[in-house]
N, C-alpha and C positions, 0 to 999 in steps of 0.2 A: 460919505453918506449923501452929501449934496449931489454928487455925480450920479448916484443910484437913482435918486428922485428925479433928476433931470432926464435920465434915460427913460424912466418910467413914463414921464409926461410926454416925451417925444414919441414913444411907442403908442401911447394912448391917442395923441393927436393924429398920428399917421393912420391909425385904425379908423377913427372917426371921419377923417378926410376921405379915406377910401370908401367908407360906407355911403357917404352922402354925395360923392362926386362921380361915382362910376356908373350911375344909372343910365340906361340907354334904351332905345327901341329897336325892334327887329321885325322882319316879315315872317318869322317862324322858321328860318333856316340857320343852322349853326355850322361852323367849320370844324372839320376833323380830318384825321389821316389814318388810312388803313395801312398798317405795316405788314407786308406780306413776305414771309420767310426771311425777315430781316435784310431783305435785298431790294425790295421795291416799295415805294411810297405812293399810295393812291389818295390824292386829296378828294374828300367827299363833302357834300352838303348834307347835314343831318336834319331829319324831320321826325317829329313824333306828335301824336294827338290822340285824345280819347274820343273825339267826335267821329262818328261813322261817315258823316257827310264830307267833312274835311279830308278824311283819309281817302274816300272815293275820288274826290276831285284831284287829289295829289297824284293819283295814278296816271292821269292824262296830261300832266304839265310838261313832261319830257325834259326834265332837268338832268343834264349829264352828271354822271357820278353822284347820284343821290342815294343816301342810305336812310331807309325808313326803320325806326325802332318801334316795334309793335309792343303794345301793353296788353294787360289781361282783357280789357274790354274789346280789343280788336280780335281776339282769338277764342275767347270762352263764351259759348252761347248759353243764354238763359231759357231759351224756348226754341221750338222748331222754326218759328218765323225769324228769330234772331240768327239762327244758324244759316238759314237761307240768305239772309242779308250779308252775313260775313262771307259766305261762299261767293256771292255775286261780286263783292268788292275785291276779293282775292283773285277771282277770274279776270277782273279788269287789269290787275297788276300783271298777271301772267300774259295777257294779251299784249301788254305794253313792254314785254321783254324784261321784266324784273326777275332777278334770281332770288330764290327762297332759301334762307339760311337759318341754322339753329343758333343757340346762344354762343357757340364756339366758332361761328362763321363757317360752319361746314354745310355744304349743299344738302337740302332736304327735298325729297320728291314732292312735286306740286300736286298732291292728291288732296282734295278738299273734304275729307272725312274728319269728324270732330277730333278723333284721337291723333290724327296726323297734323291737323291745324294747330294744335296746342304745342307742337314742336317748333313752329315758326317763331323766330325772334327778330330777324332782320330781313328786309327786302332791299336788294341792291340793283340799281340801274347803271350799268357800266359796260364798256366794251371788254373790260377785263373779266374773264370768267374764273371765279374761284373754284378750286378743286378740293376734294376731300383730303388730299395730302398736304394742302397748304397750311402753314402755321400763320394765322392772321390775328392781329390785335388792333383795336381802335384806340388811337391817341387823340386827346383833346387838351386845350388849354384849361378847361374847366373840369370839375368832377361830374360824373354821372351817377346818380343815386337811383338804382333800379333793382332793389332786392325783392325776394318773395315777401308777401304780406303776412305770412304766418308759417306755422309748423303743421304739415299735413299729418292728420291722425286718422288714417283710414278714410272713410267717406266724408269726414269733416275736416276743417282747418282751424287750428287755434291761432287767431290773428294776433300779431304783435301788439296791436293797439289794445286788445282785451288783456293781453299779458301785462302791459304797462299799468293798466288799472289794477290788476291783481297785485303787482309789486307795490303800487302806491298805497293801497289799503292794507296790504300785509305788513309792510315796513311801518306804516302809520300806526298800526295796532301795536307792534313791538315797541316803538318809541313811546307811544302814549302809556303803555304798561310800565315802562321805565320811569316816566314822569310821575305816574301815580305812586310808584314805589318811593321815589325821592320825596314826594310831598306827603307820604303817609296816608294815602287815600285807599280805602277798601277796594279790592279788585272787582267786587261785585258791581261797581258802577261803570266798569269798562265795557262790558257787553252792550248795555243799552246805548252808551255813547257811540260805539261802533255802528250799531244798527241805525240810529237816527242820522248819523253822519252819512252813511251809505245811501239812505233814502233821500236825504236832502240833496246830496251831490248829484245823483243820477237823475232824479225827477226834476230838480231845479235847473240843472244844466241843459236837459233836453227841452223843457218848456221855455227856458230863456232863449235858446237858439231859435226855436220856432217863432216865438213872439217878436224877438228883435230882428231876425234875419229872414225867416221863411213863414210868415203868417198865412200864406196861401195854402199851406199843408192842412190847416184845419178844415178847409173845404175840399181840397183836391185828393188828399190821402190821409184821412183822419186817424186811422189805426196806426200809421207809421209814426205819429206823434208820441205814442206811448209804448209801442211794441217794436221789436227789432225786425220788422217786416215792411214790405212795400206792396201795395196792390196795383201800382201803375204797371201796365204791360203784363199783368198776371201776378199771382201771389208768389213772392220769393223772399228768402231770408236776407237781410242786409246787415245784421249786427247793429249795435248801438253806435250811431254816428251822428254828427251834427249836435255838438254839445257846446254850450256857452258858459264861460267861467263867471260872467256877471250873474247869470241866472242861478248857478250853483251857489254863489256867495249869498245872494238874497235868501235862498231857501235854507242855507245853513244857519243864517242868523236866526231864523224863526224856529228851526228844529232844535238849535242849541238853547234858545230861550226856554223852550218847553223842558228840555233835559235839565237845565240849571234850576228852574223853579220847582218842577214836579218830581225830579228823580234824585239828583245829587244835592239839591237845596243849598247852592252856593251862589255868590254874586256871578251873574253871567260873564262879567269881564274876567273873572278868574278862569273860567272855562275857555273863553275866547283867546286869552293869552297863550294857552297851551295848545289849543287846536290850531292856531295860526302856524305853529312850528311844523306840525306834520302836514298841514295843507300846502305850505311852501314846497316841501319835498315832493308831495303828491303832484303838484302842478308841474314840476320838472319832468316827472315820469309821463304825465299826460301829453306834454309837448313832444317828448320822445316818441310817443305813440303816433302823434300827428306826423312826425318826420318819417316814420316807417310807412305811413299811409299816403305820403306825398300830398298832404293837405295843409291848409293854412300856410301856404307858401309865400315867398317874398316877391317883390317887384323885380322887373328885369334888371340885370347888372351886366357890366362889361365882362365879356368872357375871360379877360386876362385878370380879373379881380381874384384874389385868393379866397373870396367868399362865394364865387360863382359855382352853382350846382345846377345841373339839368335834371329835371324830374320827369322822365318819360311817362310815369303813371299818373301825373297830375290830372285833375278834372278839367274838362274843357271850359268850365265856368270862369277859370282864371285867365283865359285868353291863349295866346300862342305859347307853345312849349319851347322855351329858350332858357339859357342860363339865368338863374334867379338867386336872390338871397335866401339862405336857409333860416328864415325868420323863426321857425320852430326851435332851432338850436339856440338862437339868441335868447329867446324867452326861457328855455330850459336852463341855460347857464345862469341867467339872472335869478330865477327862482331857487336854484340850488345854492347860490351864494347867499340869498336871503335866508334860507334854512340854516346854513352854517352860522350866519350872524345871530339869528334868533336863538339858536341852541347855545352859542357862546354866552350871550347876554343872560339867558335863563340859568345856566350852570355857574357862571363866574361872577355875576353881579347881583345886586339886590333888587333889580328892576321887576322881578317876578312878584315882589311884595307890593308893588304899586299897581294895583289891579287896573288893567286897561292899557298900560303903557306899551307893553310888547305888542298887544293887538293893534294899537294905533300905528306903531312903527311898521308892523306887518302890512296894514292897509296902505300906508303911504308908499312904501317901496314896491310892493307887489303891483299896484296899479300904475306906479310911475314906470316900471319896467314895461308893462303892457302898453302904456300911453306912447312911449318913445319908440318901441319896436313897431307899433302900428304905422309909423311913417314909412317903414320899409316893407309892409305887407300888402298883399292884394286884398281887395274887399271880399268879405264873406257874405254871400247871398245879396239881398237887396239892401243897400245902404240908405234906408229911408230916414235915419236919424243923422243929420249933418248940421254943423254949425261952425261958421268962421273957417271953413276949409278943413275942419276936423271930421273924421269918419265916426261911424256908430260906436266902435270900440273905444275910441278916445273920449267921445262925449260921455259915454257911460262910466268911464274911469274917473272923470273929474270929481263927481260927487263922493266917490269912495275915498279919494285922496283927501278931500276937504274933511270928510268924516274922521279920517285918521288923525289929522291935526287936532281936531276938536277933542277927540277921545284922549289923546296924549295930554292935552291941557287939563282936562277935567279929571284925569287919572290921579292927580294929586289929592283929590278928595277921597280916594278909595285905598289909601295906604293901609297895609296890615302890619301889625307887630310880627316879628319873625315867629314867635311862639304860637300865633294864631293862624299862620299861613298853612300849617299842616292840619289834617283832619283830626 
């Protein structure tokens, strides 16, 4: 048994050492190899960016054997002016002798009509001319995460980010229904809880992001604060993006207070204890949605690290597109483990009768996960709240962790006899 624990701690130490020792900087180029017909290896320098200006400048740098990975912003036009800009950039690459390739590294005719442009996936500057009969694969030390962002449904697309929210609320509803059944609570109280939780989560998360990270939107693009649209550069649908968990938490505290006093008429901590279980699972799904969207990404990491992932679709606000930590997955795993722990404590112990204890533990662990993962994350928006080297997310997490400790201490005053714990 001692040997098992020793191995566990050694593995844990190795993982932590890898996380905090392999950060590095880069000029924006990563190394890879094109395997052509399993006979020829072509060493390439990989570049990707969401910035039109950076992409345009890259066309003229004349880097031998350079492979450009295009993302959606590089090839999908939102207006006639945007299409003209894309065509101009691609014409520059054509002038500089780049080959236009599809997602399978097959040559694509360099015709710059929108339908044809959307077939472009790679641009290759090399003396080696790839043929349609070549079997070509890209090999790298790191993983490349470059999936579709959703499921095409005719003229619209169901984004995976939205789908993760549906899973979060759908499974949350099912789990809360089971909890109400275990506790003997009338199911009529489930619908209003779901409604108020949905309102608190979406509205609070959106307002939290704008207030803490993008306050300029109140002046520059007011309608985008509350609606899934943007008026910058013309009116277009953006979906709900830019959500802050701190804002969602604050809003949920107030909506749950209303629900507790006015609807179910129970001690708010009784409700918080149970909501924390489903929120932990929901948080894991939301971070998975961030992973699909290539957002809330990590800091640069050594390409040889087992955690290194290149996000070609990442926003240019994060800087150069190079291998990074998948910080979204770190948080998702942490939140899922928290869900498992809370569910176990709720089902197998008497802690659910000590109103507030589970909620306090939920606050401590959830925000501790967020606090420590922030060391590996890139800043989100303007980090105007900073203290002692800590970023906005970390500073905002500290009060919640302290509140968790206090709630756990004072929960001793709210113990319920088992016979009173059910409705």
